[in-house]
N, C-alpha and C positions, 0 to 999 in steps of 0.2 A: 857640338856636341859629340863625346867620340864615345867607343863603346863603353871604356872606363868609367867614365861620368855615367852613363847611366843605367850601368850594372850598377850602380855606387846609391844612386837615385829612387833605382828599384829596389834593392835590400833594405835602405833607412823607409820607403813606403812600406812593402813588408812589415819590417819589427813594430809601423807604428796600429796596421790594419791587426798582427795578431794580440799588440796590448791590446786594444781595444776592439777584438771583437763582440765580447760581452755587451757593448755598450751599445755596439753596432746594432746586435740582435736586440734591444732592450729597445732603440727607438723605434724601428721596422715593429714591433711588435701591435700597437694600434692601426696602424692603417696595413697588414701585412700578417705573416704567422712567423715575426720571429726569428729568420735564420738569416736573416740577411748577412752579420757579423760571419756566421758560422760559412755560410760559402763562401765569400770576400776573403775572411782566411784561406781556405780549401785551395780557389785559385790562384791567390797570391804565390801557395806552398810551392803548386805544380808548377809556377811560372819560374821561382826563384830552383828546382831542380832540374829544367828543362835551363836556367842559364850557367849550373855550375855545369851542368854537360857540353855547354858552348862551347867553342874556341875564346880565350882570353878576348 
């Protein structure tokens, strides 16, 4: 695996997290505080920002 493949994988993963953050939070509600999706989305946004600032 090279950096291009890793970034593509992370981009795809981020897209899925962003698309499903409400559902992930819904799943967290019965056993937690219902913020799992929001936290994952925020974390992935930070990762993507760091990747965008890194060398190709």
